[in-house]
C-alpha positions as CSV (number, residue, x, y, z in Angstrom):
1,X,16.7,156.0,-21.0
2,X,19.8,154.1,-20.7
3,X,20.4,150.1,-21.0
4,X,22.9,148.3,-19.1
5,X,23.7,144.4,-19.5
6,X,23.8,142.8,-16.0
7,X,26.2,139.9,-15.5
8,X,24.0,137.4,-13.2
9,X,25.3,134.1,-14.7
10,X,23.5,131.2,-13.0
11,X,25.6,128.3,-13.9
12,X,25.3,125.1,-11.6
13,X,27.3,122.9,-13.6
14,X,30.9,123.4,-12.3
15,X,32.5,121.8,-15.6
16,X,31.4,125.1,-17.6
17,X,32.7,127.5,-15.2
18,X,35.6,128.7,-17.8
19,X,33.2,128.6,-20.8
20,X,30.6,130.9,-18.7
21,X,33.5,133.4,-17.8
22,X,34.6,133.5,-21.1
23,X,31.0,134.1,-22.2
24,X,30.5,137.0,-19.9
25,X,34.0,138.7,-21.3
26,X,32.4,137.9,-24.7
27,X,29.4,139.9,-23.9
28,X,31.3,142.9,-22.2
29,X,33.1,143.5,-25.5
30,X,29.9,143.1,-27.4
31,X,28.0,145.6,-25.0
32,X,30.5,148.2,-25.8
33,X,30.4,147.6,-29.7
34,X,26.5,147.5,-29.7
35,X,26.2,150.6,-28.0
36,X,24.7,149.7,-24.5
37,X,25.2,152.4,-21.9
38,X,26.6,149.8,-18.5
39,X,27.8,146.8,-17.6
40,X,26.8,145.4,-14.1
41,X,28.1,142.8,-11.8
42,X,26.2,141.3,-8.8
43,X,28.0,139.3,-5.9
44,X,26.8,136.0,-4.8
45,X,29.0,132.9,-3.6
46,X,29.1,129.1,-3.2
47,X,26.4,127.9,-5.7
48,X,27.0,129.0,-9.0
49,X,24.4,131.6,-8.8
50,X,26.9,133.9,-9.9
51,X,29.5,132.0,-11.5
52,X,32.8,134.6,-11.6
53,X,32.2,134.4,-7.6
54,X,34.3,137.9,-6.9
55,X,32.8,141.0,-9.1
56,X,35.7,143.1,-7.9
57,X,38.2,140.6,-9.7
58,X,36.1,140.2,-12.6
59,X,35.4,144.0,-12.9
60,X,39.0,144.7,-13.4
61,X,39.3,142.1,-16.7
62,X,35.8,143.9,-17.9
63,X,37.2,147.6,-17.1
64,X,40.6,146.6,-19.6
65,X,38.5,145.1,-22.0
66,X,35.9,148.1,-22.3
67,X,36.6,152.1,-22.8
68,X,33.2,153.6,-22.7
69,X,30.3,151.8,-20.5
70,X,29.8,152.6,-17.3
71,X,30.9,149.6,-14.6
72,X,28.3,149.2,-11.7
73,X,27.9,147.0,-9.0
74,X,24.7,145.8,-8.2
75,X,25.6,144.8,-5.3
76,X,28.4,144.4,-3.2
77,X,27.4,142.8,0.2
78,X,29.1,145.3,2.7
79,X,29.0,142.6,5.3
80,X,31.3,140.4,3.4
81,X,34.0,142.8,3.2
82,X,36.6,145.0,5.2
83,X,35.3,148.5,4.0
84,X,39.3,149.9,3.7
85,X,40.2,147.0,1.5
86,X,36.9,148.1,-0.6
87,X,37.6,151.3,-0.8
88,X,41.1,150.4,-2.0
89,X,40.0,147.7,-4.7
90,X,37.1,150.2,-6.1
91,X,39.4,153.3,-5.9
92,X,41.8,151.0,-8.2
93,X,38.9,150.0,-10.3
94,X,37.9,153.6,-10.8
95,X,41.6,154.6,-12.2
96,X,41.3,151.5,-14.7
97,X,38.5,152.6,-16.0
98,X,38.9,156.2,-15.9
99,X,36.1,157.5,-13.5
100,X,33.4,154.9,-15.2
101,X,32.6,153.0,-11.7
102,X,29.2,153.1,-9.6
103,X,29.8,151.3,-6.5
104,X,26.3,150.0,-5.4
105,X,26.3,149.0,-2.0
106,X,23.5,146.9,-0.2
107,X,23.2,145.3,3.4
108,X,22.4,141.6,1.9
109,X,19.5,139.5,2.4
110,X,18.4,136.6,4.2
111,X,17.4,135.1,0.9
112,X,21.3,133.4,1.1
113,X,21.9,133.5,4.6
114,X,24.3,130.8,4.0
115,X,26.7,133.1,2.3
116,X,27.6,135.1,5.5
117,X,28.3,131.6,7.0
118,X,30.4,130.5,4.2
119,X,32.6,133.8,5.4
120,X,32.9,132.9,8.6
121,X,30.3,135.3,9.8
122,X,27.1,135.7,11.5
123,X,26.3,139.3,10.5
124,X,23.1,138.8,8.8
125,X,20.8,140.6,11.3
126,X,23.7,143.4,11.7
127,X,23.2,144.3,8.1
128,X,21.8,147.3,7.8
129,X,23.9,149.0,10.6
130,X,27.0,147.4,8.7
131,X,25.9,149.0,5.6
132,X,25.7,152.5,7.2
133,X,29.1,152.5,8.8
134,X,30.8,150.6,6.0
135,X,29.7,153.1,3.7
136,X,30.7,156.1,6.1
137,X,34.1,154.8,6.4
138,X,34.7,154.0,2.8
139,X,33.7,157.8,1.9
140,X,36.1,158.8,4.5
141,X,39.1,156.6,3.5
142,X,38.4,157.8,0.0
143,X,38.6,161.6,1.0
144,X,40.3,161.9,4.2
145,X,44.0,162.1,4.8
146,X,45.8,161.0,8.4
147,X,42.3,159.4,9.0
148,X,41.3,158.3,12.8
149,X,37.9,156.4,12.5
150,X,36.3,155.0,15.5
151,X,33.0,153.1,14.9
152,X,31.0,150.3,16.3
153,X,32.6,147.5,14.0
154,X,35.7,149.4,12.5
155,X,38.5,151.3,14.1
156,X,41.3,152.2,11.9
157,X,43.9,154.8,11.5
158,X,46.3,155.2,8.5
159,X,48.0,158.3,6.6
160,X,45.9,158.4,3.4
161,X,44.6,155.6,0.7
162,X,46.1,154.8,-2.6
163,X,45.8,155.2,-5.2
164,X,43.4,157.9,-5.1
165,X,40.2,157.6,-6.8
166,X,39.9,158.7,-10.5
167,X,36.5,160.4,-9.8
168,X,36.5,163.4,-7.6
169,X,35.9,163.4,-4.7
170,X,34.8,159.5,-5.1
171,X,33.4,157.1,-7.1
172,X,29.4,157.3,-7.7
173,X,28.0,155.7,-4.6
174,X,24.5,153.6,-5.1
175,X,22.4,151.3,-2.7
176,X,19.8,148.8,-3.6
177,X,16.5,149.1,-2.3
178,X,13.8,146.3,-2.1
179,X,11.5,146.8,1.0
180,X,10.1,150.3,1.7
181,X,12.4,150.6,4.8
182,X,15.2,150.6,2.8
183,X,14.1,152.6,0.0
184,X,13.0,155.4,2.6
185,X,16.6,155.2,4.3
186,X,18.2,155.6,0.9
187,X,15.8,158.9,-0.2
188,X,16.6,160.5,3.4
189,X,20.5,160.5,2.4
190,X,19.7,161.2,-1.3
191,X,21.6,158.0,-2.0
192,X,21.1,157.1,-5.7
193,X,18.5,153.9,-5.9
194,X,19.0,150.5,-7.3
195,X,15.5,149.2,-7.7
196,X,13.9,146.0,-8.2
197,X,9.7,146.1,-7.6
198,X,7.7,142.9,-7.8
199,X,5.8,144.4,-10.7
200,X,5.9,147.6,-12.9
201,X,3.2,148.8,-10.9
202,X,4.8,148.0,-7.7
203,X,8.1,149.8,-8.9
204,X,6.2,152.7,-9.6
205,X,5.0,153.0,-6.0
206,X,8.5,152.7,-5.0
207,X,9.5,155.4,-7.1
208,X,7.0,157.7,-5.9
209,X,8.0,156.6,-2.3
210,X,11.6,157.5,-3.0
211,X,10.4,161.0,-4.7
212,X,8.1,162.0,-1.8
213,X,10.4,161.0,1.2
214,X,13.5,162.8,-0.6
215,X,11.5,165.7,-0.9
216,X,9.7,165.4,2.7
217,X,13.7,165.4,3.9
218,X,14.8,168.8,2.6
219,X,16.3,168.1,-0.9
220,X,14.7,170.5,-3.8
221,X,13.0,169.1,-7.1
222,X,16.3,169.6,-8.6
223,X,18.0,167.3,-6.4
224,X,15.7,164.5,-6.6
225,X,15.4,164.8,-10.6
226,X,19.2,164.1,-10.4
227,X,19.0,161.1,-8.0
228,X,16.2,159.6,-10.1
229,X,18.1,160.4,-13.3
230,X,21.0,158.3,-11.9
231,X,18.6,155.4,-10.8
232,X,18.7,151.9,-12.3
233,X,16.1,149.3,-12.4
234,X,16.9,145.5,-12.7
235,X,14.8,143.3,-14.7
236,X,15.2,139.8,-16.4
237,X,15.2,140.2,-20.2
238,X,15.5,138.1,-23.3
239,X,14.8,139.1,-26.8
240,X,13.7,137.2,-30.1
241,X,12.4,137.4,-33.2
242,X,8.6,136.5,-31.9
243,X,7.5,136.2,-28.5
244,X,6.7,132.5,-28.6
245,X,10.5,131.8,-29.3
246,X,11.7,134.2,-26.4
247,X,9.3,132.5,-24.1
248,X,10.3,128.9,-24.9
249,X,14.2,129.6,-24.9
250,X,14.3,131.7,-22.0
251,X,11.4,130.8,-19.2
252,X,11.8,127.2,-18.4
253,X,15.3,127.5,-18.0
254,X,14.4,130.3,-15.6
255,X,12.2,128.2,-13.9
256,X,14.7,125.4,-13.3
257,X,17.4,127.7,-12.2
258,X,14.7,129.3,-9.7
259,X,14.2,125.6,-8.4
260,X,17.8,125.1,-8.0
261,X,18.7,128.1,-6.0
262,X,15.5,127.4,-3.9
263,X,17.1,124.1,-3.1
264,X,20.1,125.3,-2.2
265,X,18.6,127.9,0.3
266,X,16.5,125.2,2.1
267,X,19.5,123.1,2.6
268,X,22.0,126.0,3.3
269,X,20.2,128.7,5.0
270,X,20.1,128.6,9.0
271,X,16.8,127.1,10.3
272,X,16.5,129.9,12.8
273,X,16.3,132.6,10.4
274,X,13.3,133.8,8.7
275,X,13.9,133.7,5.0
276,X,11.3,135.7,2.8
277,X,9.8,133.7,0.4
278,X,10.6,134.6,-3.5
279,X,7.6,134.4,-5.9
280,X,8.9,131.9,-8.8
281,X,9.0,133.3,-12.3
282,X,5.7,133.3,-14.1
283,X,5.0,130.5,-16.3
284,X,4.7,131.0,-20.1
285,X,0.8,130.8,-20.1
286,X,1.0,134.2,-17.7
287,X,2.6,135.9,-20.4
288,X,-0.2,137.4,-22.7
289,X,0.0,139.3,-26.0
290,X,-0.1,142.9,-24.1
291,X,2.0,142.7,-21.3
292,X,0.7,143.3,-17.6
293,X,2.3,145.8,-15.6
294,X,0.3,144.4,-12.6
295,X,2.5,141.0,-12.1
296,X,6.0,140.2,-12.2
297,X,6.6,139.7,-15.7
298,X,10.1,139.4,-17.1
299,X,11.1,141.5,-20.2
300,X,10.9,138.5,-22.6
301,X,9.2,138.6,-26.2
302,X,9.8,140.1,-29.6
303,X,11.4,143.5,-29.9
304,X,7.5,144.8,-29.8
305,X,6.6,143.3,-26.8
306,X,9.5,144.3,-25.2
307,X,9.4,147.8,-26.2
308,X,5.9,147.6,-24.6
309,X,7.2,146.8,-21.5
310,X,10.1,149.0,-21.3
311,X,7.6,151.9,-22.3
312,X,5.5,150.6,-19.1
313,X,8.5,151.0,-16.9
314,X,9.2,154.3,-18.3
315,X,5.7,155.7,-17.5
316,X,5.9,154.8,-14.1
317,X,9.5,156.7,-13.3
318,X,12.1,154.4,-14.6
319,X,14.9,156.1,-16.4
320,X,17.5,153.5,-16.7
321,X,17.5,149.7,-16.7
322,X,20.0,147.0,-15.9
323,X,18.6,143.8,-17.7
324,X,19.9,140.4,-17.6
325,X,19.5,137.1,-18.9
326,X,20.8,135.2,-16.2
327,X,23.4,133.1,-18.4
328,X,20.4,130.8,-19.0
329,X,21.0,131.0,-22.9
330,X,23.9,130.2,-25.3
331,X,26.2,132.4,-26.2
332,X,24.6,132.7,-29.5
333,X,21.1,133.3,-28.3
334,X,22.6,136.0,-26.0
335,X,24.1,137.7,-28.6
336,X,21.1,137.6,-30.5
337,X,19.3,139.2,-27.6
338,X,21.4,141.9,-27.2
339,X,21.3,143.1,-30.7
340,X,17.7,142.9,-30.8
341,X,17.8,145.1,-27.8
342,X,20.3,147.6,-29.1
343,X,18.9,147.7,-32.5
344,X,15.4,147.7,-32.0
345,X,14.4,148.3,-28.8
346,X,16.8,150.7,-27.0
347,X,16.4,153.5,-29.9
348,X,13.1,153.9,-29.5
349,X,13.4,155.3,-25.9
350,X,16.7,157.6,-26.5
């Protein structure tokens, strides 16, 4: 298994923006030093849910501060971007990172519909179609000279895209998938999946659905195994010396952050759009000494407990983990958690 550090820093006090950004850059260098396998970046706007705001600009800083780790987007919301400009930006990042880039794309969701309105877009309901066409246009932009493209949303023509991507024919592409519908759509074209799952057991169902759909779509076992070997699973993660310390330092902060972003959604999301309800984080009392794969536990606890949770994820088919503490702990606590993960948990799964 590979272990990635996922930048998803939820900082709602704007007086701390510069410190939060500096902390992420520190964590990027630490992730490389500790031998973690990847750094992932999210995209959210206007609230501090993802404090650096622009993952493409921030990824440039991370690219020049690291030499080895994969750099991945989990995810870029295609409806908020012009695909040609996004193809140029990611081609530049692919060169800056010498081919270490994974471009994770998604259609976005109704959870944060207000983000679309903030960019002057009403494309929430068109997200799935925008994703398919935008991804197709990006691939053609990376790989085609004298491009003439006529689609439903974009009509473009140009001689060639520069810079050319470092990786040939183009950077690694992935997609996010939460619903069964989106997982089936990814599997039908063999796109590398970025998965979440409401619980470990639910994640296993999603992986089986992806595998079965990919096989029924004409891919062979080797192609399916290759796609799943490159897949990543997103989980909250915080490791401390004891279960009690980890739970007390992380869970209350996680619950407060959930309540804050829920308030933003209630206030700013359009009232005529159905927004699915996200379940709140489990309380400390729900975390028993033995992890429960049937509920939505975060990976929180001592190295022993977190290793048990990782083993459960491995056993349902997870191959790589993108792990975040959502910036809800101090720099010192973050560094300690990353060290415990890299030194006492990850080696058990290599």
